[in-house]
C-alpha positions as CSV (number, residue, x, y, z in Angstrom):
1,M,2.7,-18.0,-6.3
2,Y,3.2,-17.8,-2.6
3,K,5.3,-19.6,-0.2
4,K,5.0,-20.7,3.4
5,N,8.1,-20.2,5.6
6,I,9.2,-19.5,9.4
7,Y,10.5,-15.8,10.0
8,E,12.4,-14.4,13.0
9,V,11.2,-11.3,14.8
10,K,14.4,-8.8,14.4
11,S,12.7,-5.8,15.9
12,N,9.0,-4.7,17.0
13,R,8.3,-1.3,18.1
14,R,5.6,1.1,18.6
15,I,5.7,4.1,16.1
16,A,2.2,5.8,16.8
17,E,-0.9,5.1,18.8
18,D,-1.4,1.4,18.4
19,V,0.7,1.1,15.5
20,Y,3.8,-0.9,15.4
21,R,6.7,-1.6,12.9
22,M,8.2,-5.3,12.7
23,V,11.1,-6.4,11.0
24,L,11.3,-10.0,10.1
25,A,14.3,-12.0,8.8
26,G,13.8,-15.0,6.3
27,D,13.1,-15.7,2.8
28,T,12.1,-12.7,0.8
29,S,12.3,-14.1,-2.7
30,Y,8.6,-14.5,-3.4
31,L,8.0,-10.6,-2.8
32,T,8.1,-9.2,-6.3
33,E,6.1,-5.9,-6.2
34,P,5.2,-3.3,-3.8
35,G,1.5,-3.6,-2.4
36,Q,1.8,-7.4,-1.9
37,F,1.0,-8.8,1.5
38,V,1.7,-11.6,4.0
39,N,-0.6,-13.9,6.0
40,I,0.5,-14.4,9.3
41,Q,-0.3,-17.5,11.6
42,L,-0.8,-16.9,15.3
43,S,-0.8,-19.4,17.9
44,G,-4.3,-20.4,19.0
45,L,-6.1,-18.6,16.2
46,Y,-7.7,-20.3,13.4
47,L,-7.5,-17.6,10.7
48,R,-4.2,-16.0,9.5
49,R,-3.8,-12.1,9.8
50,P,-3.1,-10.3,6.3
51,I,-0.8,-7.7,6.8
52,S,0.6,-5.4,3.7
53,V,4.6,-5.4,3.3
54,C,5.9,-1.9,3.8
55,D,9.3,-2.9,2.4
56,W,11.9,-5.7,2.0
57,D,15.2,-6.5,0.9
58,G,17.3,-9.6,0.4
59,E,17.1,-10.7,4.1
60,T,14.3,-9.1,5.7
61,I,10.6,-7.9,5.5
62,T,9.1,-4.8,7.2
63,I,5.6,-4.7,8.1
64,I,3.5,-1.8,9.9
65,Y,0.3,-2.9,11.6
66,K,-2.3,-1.5,13.8
67,V,-3.6,-3.3,17.0
68,V,-7.1,-3.9,16.3
69,G,-7.9,-7.3,17.9
70,T,-6.5,-10.3,19.4
71,G,-4.1,-11.3,16.8
72,T,-2.5,-8.0,16.2
73,A,-2.2,-7.5,20.0
74,M,-0.4,-10.7,20.3
75,M,2.0,-9.5,17.5
76,A,2.5,-6.2,19.5
77,A,3.7,-8.2,22.4
78,M,6.5,-10.1,20.6
79,T,10.1,-9.5,21.0
80,G,13.3,-10.2,19.1
81,G,13.9,-13.9,18.4
82,E,10.5,-15.0,18.3
83,K,9.1,-16.9,15.3
84,L,6.2,-16.4,13.0
85,D,4.8,-18.6,10.3
86,L,4.1,-16.4,7.1
87,L,2.8,-17.0,3.8
88,T,4.6,-14.5,1.6
89,G,4.1,-13.2,-2.0
90,L,0.4,-12.9,-1.8
91,G,-1.6,-10.6,-3.9
92,N,-0.8,-8.8,-7.3
93,G,0.9,-5.7,-6.1
94,F,1.3,-2.3,-7.9
95,D,2.0,-2.2,-11.6
96,T,4.4,0.8,-12.3
97,D,4.8,0.4,-16.0
98,F,3.3,3.7,-17.4
99,T,3.2,2.4,-21.0
100,R,0.6,0.0,-19.7
101,L,-1.0,2.4,-17.1
102,L,-1.5,5.1,-19.5
103,P,-1.7,3.5,-23.0
104,G,-1.9,5.5,-26.2
105,Q,-0.6,8.6,-24.5
106,G,2.9,8.4,-25.9
107,I,4.7,7.5,-22.5
108,L,8.3,6.5,-23.1
109,K,10.2,3.9,-21.5
110,K,14.1,4.6,-21.8
111,E,16.9,2.3,-21.8
112,D,17.8,3.0,-18.2
113,G,14.3,1.9,-17.2
114,T,12.8,5.2,-16.5
115,Y,9.5,6.6,-18.1
116,S,8.6,9.9,-19.3
117,W,6.4,12.0,-21.6
118,P,7.5,12.6,-25.2
119,D,8.6,16.0,-24.4
120,G,10.9,14.6,-21.6
121,R,8.6,15.7,-18.8
122,S,8.6,13.1,-15.9
123,V,5.3,11.5,-15.1
124,K,3.6,13.1,-12.0
125,A,2.4,10.2,-9.6
126,A,0.5,10.8,-6.4
127,V,0.6,8.1,-3.8
128,I,-2.4,8.4,-1.4
129,G,-2.7,6.5,1.7
130,G,-4.9,6.6,4.8
131,G,-4.0,5.1,8.2
132,V,-2.6,1.6,7.8
133,G,-3.0,2.0,3.9
134,V,0.0,4.2,4.1
135,P,2.9,1.2,4.5
136,P,2.7,-0.4,1.2
137,L,3.1,2.9,-0.7
138,Y,6.6,3.3,0.9
139,A,8.2,0.6,-1.3
140,L,6.1,1.7,-4.3
141,A,7.2,5.3,-4.1
142,K,10.8,4.2,-3.8
143,K,10.2,2.3,-7.0
144,L,8.4,5.1,-8.8
145,K,11.2,7.4,-7.9
146,K,13.8,5.2,-9.3
147,E,11.9,4.8,-12.5
148,G,12.0,8.5,-13.1
149,A,8.4,9.6,-11.8
150,E,7.9,13.0,-10.0
151,V,6.2,11.6,-6.8
152,V,4.1,13.3,-4.1
153,A,2.8,11.7,-0.9
154,V,-0.5,12.5,0.4
155,L,-1.1,10.7,3.8
156,G,-4.3,10.8,5.9
157,F,-5.0,10.3,9.6
158,N,-7.5,11.2,12.1
159,E,-5.4,13.0,14.3
160,E,-1.8,14.0,15.3
161,K,-1.0,10.9,17.6
162,Q,-2.0,8.5,14.8
163,I,0.7,10.0,12.2
164,F,3.5,7.7,11.0
165,G,5.7,7.1,8.0
166,Y,5.9,10.9,6.7
167,K,9.7,11.0,7.6
168,D,10.3,7.8,5.6
169,F,8.8,9.3,2.5
170,A,10.5,12.6,3.2
171,D,13.9,10.9,3.2
172,L,13.4,9.7,-0.1
173,G,13.2,13.3,-1.3
174,I,9.5,13.1,-2.0
175,P,7.2,15.9,-0.9
176,V,4.7,14.8,1.7
177,C,1.3,16.3,2.5
178,I,-0.7,15.4,5.4
179,A,-4.3,15.7,6.2
180,T,-5.9,15.1,9.4
181,L,-9.6,15.1,10.1
182,D,-9.2,17.2,13.2
183,G,-6.8,19.7,11.6
184,S,-4.1,19.1,14.2
185,V,-1.4,18.6,11.3
186,G,-1.4,19.8,7.8
187,V,-4.5,20.2,5.9
188,K,-7.7,19.9,7.8
189,G,-10.2,17.3,6.4
190,F,-9.7,14.1,4.2
191,V,-7.0,13.5,1.6
192,T,-9.1,14.7,-1.1
193,D,-9.1,18.2,0.6
194,A,-5.2,17.9,0.4
195,L,-5.3,16.7,-3.2
196,K,-7.2,19.9,-4.4
197,N,-4.2,21.8,-4.9
198,I,-1.8,19.0,-6.3
199,D,-1.6,18.2,-9.9
200,F,-0.8,14.6,-11.1
201,D,-0.9,12.4,-13.9
202,F,-1.6,9.1,-12.3
203,Y,-2.5,8.0,-8.8
204,F,-2.0,5.0,-6.5
205,T,-4.0,4.7,-3.4
206,C,-4.5,2.4,-0.5
207,G,-6.8,2.9,2.6
208,P,-10.3,2.2,3.9
209,E,-13.2,1.8,1.2
210,P,-14.7,5.3,2.1
211,M,-11.3,7.0,1.2
212,L,-10.9,4.7,-1.9
213,R,-14.5,5.8,-3.0
214,A,-13.6,9.6,-2.5
215,V,-10.3,9.4,-4.4
216,H,-12.0,7.3,-7.2
217,R,-14.5,10.1,-7.6
218,L,-12.0,12.8,-7.6
219,G,-10.0,10.9,-10.2
220,K,-13.1,10.5,-12.5
221,E,-13.8,14.2,-12.1
222,R,-10.2,15.1,-13.3
223,G,-10.1,12.5,-15.9
224,V,-7.1,10.8,-14.3
225,E,-6.8,7.1,-13.9
226,G,-5.2,5.2,-10.9
227,L,-4.6,2.0,-9.0
228,L,-6.5,1.3,-5.9
229,S,-5.4,-1.4,-3.2
230,F,-8.3,-2.6,-1.2
231,E,-8.2,-3.5,2.4
232,A,-10.4,-6.3,3.4
233,R,-10.9,-9.2,5.9
234,M,-9.6,-12.4,4.5
235,G,-10.0,-16.1,5.4
236,C,-7.5,-18.2,3.3
237,G,-5.7,-15.2,1.6
238,F,-5.1,-17.3,-1.6
239,G,-8.6,-17.3,-3.3
240,A,-10.2,-20.6,-2.1
241,C,-12.8,-19.3,0.3
242,M,-14.3,-16.4,-1.5
243,G,-14.4,-14.3,1.9
244,C,-12.9,-11.0,0.4
245,S,-14.8,-10.5,-2.9
246,C,-15.7,-7.1,-4.4
247,E,-17.7,-6.1,-7.5
248,T,-16.1,-5.0,-10.7
249,I,-17.3,-4.3,-14.2
250,A,-16.3,-7.8,-15.1
251,G,-18.1,-9.4,-12.2
252,T,-17.1,-10.5,-8.8
253,K,-13.3,-10.6,-8.0
254,R,-11.5,-11.8,-5.0
255,I,-9.3,-9.1,-3.3
256,C,-6.6,-11.6,-2.2
257,V,-5.7,-13.0,-5.5
258,D,-7.3,-10.7,-8.2
259,G,-6.2,-7.9,-6.1
260,P,-5.7,-6.2,-3.8
261,V,-4.8,-3.8,-6.5
262,M,-7.4,-3.1,-9.1
263,K,-7.7,-0.5,-11.8
264,S,-9.9,2.6,-11.1
265,G,-11.7,1.9,-14.5
266,E,-12.8,-1.6,-13.4
267,V,-14.1,-1.0,-9.8
268,I,-17.5,-0.3,-8.9
269,L,-17.5,2.1,-5.9
């Protein structure tokens, strides 16, 4: 279920090269799970722009976006007080119920809403993001930590000037490992290079498809399941146009409504 509404820009600032953080005030009731997205109407442009939700509360939505074309350039020029037309509550978001994610493995859900292994150990969860795939993992990491998981964040970027978000995760008390292709910060290489020495029971990942493919392959090698959130160009954003389809073992699925989050065992990468 999604809702169309008008939102007011409260703040909009540059946080890295071509990357901006925008806070919007308005109805947030249709956002229910981390990993959902909004679809933004911009004046003079026919197609809305899908942007993942970084975080939300009872009054505001925070999005982080990269300027890649006309629409996002228009957004970057916006200032406080301007209005935007959004569809909210789109996509399925990340499931964090480990009794469903790891069926048959004895995961316990306690009365306080936290999950653990039968011997009391916390479930180890890796949140793995690349570029603008990082933002939706922030609200997810907050939720996982609240539910008792031992969370580590692995964030991948091309170079130092593109890095953002690491302090947000660190402020949650979550260890952060950064990978850069040029080696300017952290581990040199891809997120999979950073993951080589990290142990985890389950992973959640969002980013460009080559990164998802590499993480998916690493998970299969280790026998670890995960949830993958796909980035895709979208037409309508609510399943009518079939413009953002992908192949799964159950046939073609639409990323905007059947996803963007899909189980590692069902995707064909």
